[in-house]
C-alpha positions in Angstrom: 250.9 3.4 -23.0 247.3 4.0 -23.3 245.6 4.3 -26.3 243.0 7.3 -26.2 240.3 7.1 -28.9 238.8 11.1 -29.2 235.4 12.0 -30.2 235.3 15.8 -31.0 231.8 17.6 -30.6 231.0 21.6 -31.3 228.4 22.1 -28.6 227.9 21.1 -25.2 224.5 19.8 -26.4 226.0 16.8 -28.8 227.2 14.4 -26.0 226.3 13.4 -22.4 226.5 16.9 -20.1 226.7 14.8 -17.2 229.8 14.2 -18.0 230.7 17.5 -18.7 229.2 18.6 -14.9 230.6 15.6 -13.3 234.5 16.4 -14.4 234.7 19.7 -15.4 232.1 21.8 -13.3 232.2 19.9 -10.5 231.1 22.2 -7.9 231.3 25.3 -9.8 227.6 26.0 -11.6 229.0 28.9 -13.5 231.2 26.4 -15.9 228.6 24.1 -15.9 227.0 22.5 -19.0 223.7 24.9 -19.0 226.0 27.8 -18.4 228.3 27.0 -21.3 225.0 26.7 -23.3 224.5 30.0 -22.3 228.0 31.4 -23.6 227.7 29.2 -27.3 224.4 31.7 -27.9 226.6 34.7 -26.7 229.3 33.9 -29.0 227.1 32.4 -32.0 229.5 33.0 -34.7 232.8 32.0 -33.1 233.7 28.2 -32.7 233.6 25.6 -29.6 235.2 22.1 -29.5 234.8 19.7 -26.8 237.1 16.6 -26.6 236.1 13.5 -24.9 238.6 10.7 -24.5 238.0 7.2 -24.0 240.0 4.2 -23.9 239.4 0.8 -25.9 236.5 0.0 -23.3 235.0 2.9 -23.8 235.5 4.1 -20.3 236.1 8.4 -20.1 239.6 8.8 -19.7 240.0 12.4 -20.5 238.1 15.9 -21.7 239.6 19.1 -23.2 237.7 22.3 -24.6 239.0 24.9 -26.8 237.1 27.8 -28.1 238.3 29.6 -31.2 237.8 33.6 -30.7 239.0 37.1 -31.1 241.0 39.1 -29.0 240.6 43.1 -29.6 243.5 44.5 -29.3 242.2 48.0 -29.1 238.8 47.0 -27.2 239.2 50.2 -24.9 238.7 52.2 -28.1 236.2 50.2 -29.9 233.7 53.5 -29.5 236.0 56.1 -31.1 235.0 57.2 -34.2 238.2 56.9 -36.2 238.8 52.8 -35.2 235.0 52.3 -36.2 235.6 54.1 -39.9 239.1 52.2 -40.0 237.0 49.0 -39.3 234.1 49.8 -41.7 237.0 48.8 -44.1 239.2 46.3 -42.4 236.4 44.5 -39.8 239.5 42.5 -38.3 241.6 45.6 -37.7 244.2 44.5 -35.0 241.9 41.6 -33.8 243.9 38.8 -32.9 242.5 35.5 -33.6 243.4 32.8 -30.5 242.2 29.5 -29.2 241.8 29.2 -25.7 241.1 26.3 -23.1 238.1 28.4 -21.6 235.6 31.3 -22.5 235.4 34.8 -21.5 232.6 34.3 -19.3 234.2 31.4 -17.4 237.3 30.5 -15.7 238.8 27.5 -14.4 240.7 24.6 -15.4 238.0 23.2 -18.3 240.1 19.8 -18.6 240.3 16.5 -16.8 241.7 13.5 -17.1 242.0 10.0 -15.1 245.1 10.5 -12.9 244.8 6.5 -12.3 245.5 5.4 -16.1 247.0 8.7 -17.6 249.4 11.5 -16.2 249.6 15.4 -17.5 252.4 14.7 -19.6 250.2 12.0 -21.7 247.1 14.0 -21.4 248.7 17.4 -22.7 250.7 15.9 -25.7 247.2 14.1 -26.4 245.3 17.0 -26.5 247.6 19.3 -28.1 247.6 16.9 -31.1 243.8 16.8 -31.1 243.7 21.0 -31.2 246.2 20.5 -34.5 244.1 18.1 -35.9 240.8 19.9 -35.3 241.1 23.6 -34.3 242.4 26.3 -37.1 242.2 29.3 -38.1 244.0 30.8 -34.7 247.3 32.4 -34.5 247.9 32.0 -31.0 247.2 29.3 -28.1 245.9 30.2 -24.8 245.9 27.6 -22.1 244.1 28.9 -18.6 243.4 29.0 -16.0 246.0 27.5 -13.4 245.3 29.2 -10.1 247.4 28.9 -7.3 244.8 27.2 -5.0 244.7 24.2 -7.5 246.3 20.9 -7.3 249.7 20.6 -9.4 249.2 24.0 -11.2 253.2 24.3 -11.2 253.6 20.9 -12.4 250.9 21.6 -15.0 252.6 25.0 -16.4 255.8 23.3 -16.3 254.9 20.9 -18.9 253.0 23.1 -21.2 256.5 24.7 -21.5 257.9 21.8 -22.6 255.7 22.3 -25.7 257.1 26.0 -26.1 254.7 27.7 -24.4 255.3 30.7 -22.1 254.2 31.3 -18.5 252.2 34.4 -17.7 250.8 35.9 -14.4 247.2 36.8 -15.6 244.3 38.3 -13.2 243.7 37.0 -10.0 240.7 35.9 -8.7 238.7 36.5 -5.5 236.5 34.3 -3.4 234.7 34.8 0.4 234.4 31.8 2.1 231.5 32.4 4.9 231.3 29.9 7.8 228.1 28.1 9.0 226.4 29.9 11.3 227.9 33.2 10.4 226.4 36.2 11.3 226.6 39.7 10.0 228.3 41.3 12.7 230.6 37.9 13.2 231.9 38.4 9.9 232.3 42.1 9.9 234.5 41.4 12.7 236.4 38.0 12.2 236.8 38.7 8.2 237.6 42.3 7.8 240.5 44.2 9.1 239.9 47.2 11.7 240.6 49.9 9.2 238.3 48.5 6.7 236.0 48.0 9.1 235.8 51.3 10.5 235.6 52.7 6.7 232.5 50.5 6.3 230.8 52.0 9.3 231.1 55.2 8.0 229.3 54.0 4.7 226.8 52.4 6.4 226.2 55.7 8.4 226.3 57.5 5.3 223.5 55.4 4.0 221.4 55.8 6.5 222.0 59.7 6.3 221.4 59.7 2.5 218.6 57.3 2.7 219.9 54.7 0.4 217.8 51.5 0.2 218.3 47.9 -0.7 216.1 45.8 -2.4 216.0 42.5 -4.3 214.1 42.2 -7.9 213.3 38.4 -9.3 211.7 39.5 -12.2 214.2 41.9 -13.5 213.5 41.6 -17.3 211.3 44.6 -17.6 214.0 46.6 -16.1 216.8 45.5 -18.9 216.2 48.1 -21.6 215.6 51.4 -19.4 217.9 50.6 -16.4 219.9 47.8 -16.1 221.3 47.4 -19.4 222.8 51.4 -20.0 224.1 51.0 -16.2 225.7 47.8 -16.9 227.1 49.2 -20.4 229.0 52.1 -18.2 230.8 49.8 -15.8 231.9 47.8 -19.0 233.1 50.7 -20.9 235.1 51.9 -18.3 236.6 48.7 -17.2 240.6 49.3 -16.9 242.1 45.8 -15.7 239.8 43.2 -17.7 237.6 44.8 -20.3 235.4 42.3 -22.2 233.0 42.9 -24.9 229.4 44.0 -23.5 227.1 41.0 -23.2 224.2 41.3 -25.2 220.8 41.4 -23.6 220.0 38.1 -24.6 222.7 37.1 -21.9 220.1 38.2 -19.1 217.3 36.6 -20.8 219.3 33.2 -21.2 219.8 33.5 -17.4 216.8 34.0 -16.1 215.1 31.5 -18.6 218.3 28.8 -17.2 218.2 29.6 -13.5 214.7 30.7 -12.5 214.2 32.1 -9.5 217.9 31.4 -8.2 218.9 34.3 -10.8 217.6 37.9 -9.3 219.9 41.6 -9.3 220.4 43.2 -6.0 219.5 47.0 -6.6 220.6 49.9 -4.7 218.4 53.1 -4.7 218.3 56.9 -3.6 215.9 58.5 -1.6 213.5 59.1 -4.9 213.9 55.5 -5.3 216.0 55.4 -8.2 218.1 52.9 -9.1 221.5 53.8 -8.9 223.4 50.7 -9.3 222.7 46.5 -9.2 224.4 43.5 -9.1 223.0 40.5 -11.2 223.1 37.6 -8.6 223.1 33.8 -9.4 222.8 31.6 -6.9 223.3 27.6 -7.2 223.4 25.5 -3.7 225.7 27.0 -1.6 227.9 29.2 -4.1 226.7 33.0 -5.3 228.2 34.3 -7.9 227.8 38.3 -8.6 228.3 37.8 -12.3 228.2 41.4 -13.2 227.1 45.0 -11.8 226.1 48.3 -13.6 226.2 51.6 -11.6 225.7 55.2 -12.0 229.1 56.7 -12.1 227.9 60.3 -11.7 227.1 59.3 -8.2 230.3 58.1 -6.6 229.7 59.9 -3.5 227.1 57.0 -2.7 230.0 54.3 -2.5 227.8 52.2 -4.6 230.7 49.9 -5.6 231.0 49.2 -1.4 226.9 48.9 -0.9 226.4 46.3 -4.0 229.4 43.9 -2.6 228.7 44.3 1.3 225.1 43.5 0.4 226.0 40.4 -1.5 227.8 39.1 1.4 224.6 40.1 4.0 222.7 38.4 1.4 225.1 34.9 1.4 225.3 35.0 5.1 221.4 35.0 5.6 221.0 32.4 2.7 223.2 29.3 3.4 225.9 30.6 1.0 229.4 29.0 2.0 231.2 30.7 -1.3 231.3 34.0 -3.0 232.7 33.9 -6.4 233.6 37.0 -6.9 235.4 36.5 -10.3 238.3 38.3 -11.6 239.8 42.0 -11.2 239.2 44.8 -8.8 241.4 42.3 -6.3 242.6 44.9 -3.7 239.1 46.2 -3.2 237.2 42.8 -2.5 240.0 41.9 -0.5 238.8 44.9 1.9 236.0 43.1 2.3 237.1 39.9 3.5 238.0 38.3 0.2 240.9 36.0 -0.5 242.8 36.4 -4.0 244.1 33.6 -5.8 246.7 34.2 -8.4 246.1 32.9 -11.8 248.7 31.8 -14.3 248.4 31.0 -18.3 250.2 29.2 -20.8 250.6 30.8 -24.6 252.4 30.3 -27.7 252.1 30.9 -31.2 250.7 28.1 -33.4 253.4 28.9 -36.0 256.6 27.3 -35.0 259.1 29.9 -36.5 256.9 32.7 -35.6 257.0 31.3 -31.9 260.8 30.6 -31.6 261.4 34.5 -32.0 258.6 36.2 -30.4 256.7 33.9 -27.9 258.1 36.0 -25.3 256.1 38.8 -26.3 252.7 37.2 -25.6 253.3 37.6 -21.8 252.2 41.3 -22.6 248.8 40.1 -23.6 248.0 38.5 -19.8 
């Protein structure tokens, strides 16, 4: 049995970032050390734990991650007058303290182990031991994300269940894969089904008739206060499938500072050049991430979501992008535009053994 010596850090800046980027982020820039630092800044009052496991020769053999945060069970009603009054007296009313192996802004497996010297059975046992030792003050543990396109996801879930976790299907994730040499027309006819293609053509015609235009803005921060943030706030407030807390304005500043010209917005304008919708796009090498969207819901007749998504695809085709990472939610709509959906599973358990024994099945409803 291998002896693992664990070192625990509370910030991505406290250890060699190349370790994280090489083993965890791999080809996903949006779980990179640079992005993790932005996430830490967003949640400056929460706790992050990075676990680095070494063998007796100081070789890195395992990595793990835990974020201690709050799950607001009443997030959809957070702006309601009564709830605000209650939380003036009891700020944590119906907020569940959880520890999860990812963040609200990232997804995928934030762990790694050297399969040449240990297996997942050993890793997860060691990792759980380190969580128990170092991560306090949380009621529920959430091990995520186990996507169906990842290797051994069923084995991982089965092994987690041996430690009294329950498995639950969570929100699916979507990606669009673009072949090298693809054109706008070839993608339209090979990746999109006929009925959806015909609907898109109607939208294209409507766009021309209503003189809807598309533009790209690299220097988007001057638009943040008056235009972008109000539009983004409306979308966040109306989210039904997977609503998270509103990102602060500082997030936009940190993105621009980190990604520079590879961060920009795609805007949809009406005939009067008023911005009706936008998408914040992040590009790194061959990956494009339409990270968040904002739109004016009073202008639904303009098919704003379709324009935002389709124009992101066109940009990707014209700029040598191979993968568009569309993230979670709205899977069926995204599939209409050629996306592939991947089921996602998570493991959950209460940290208290007695509570977990009697009530762990209730956790399936959290996802």
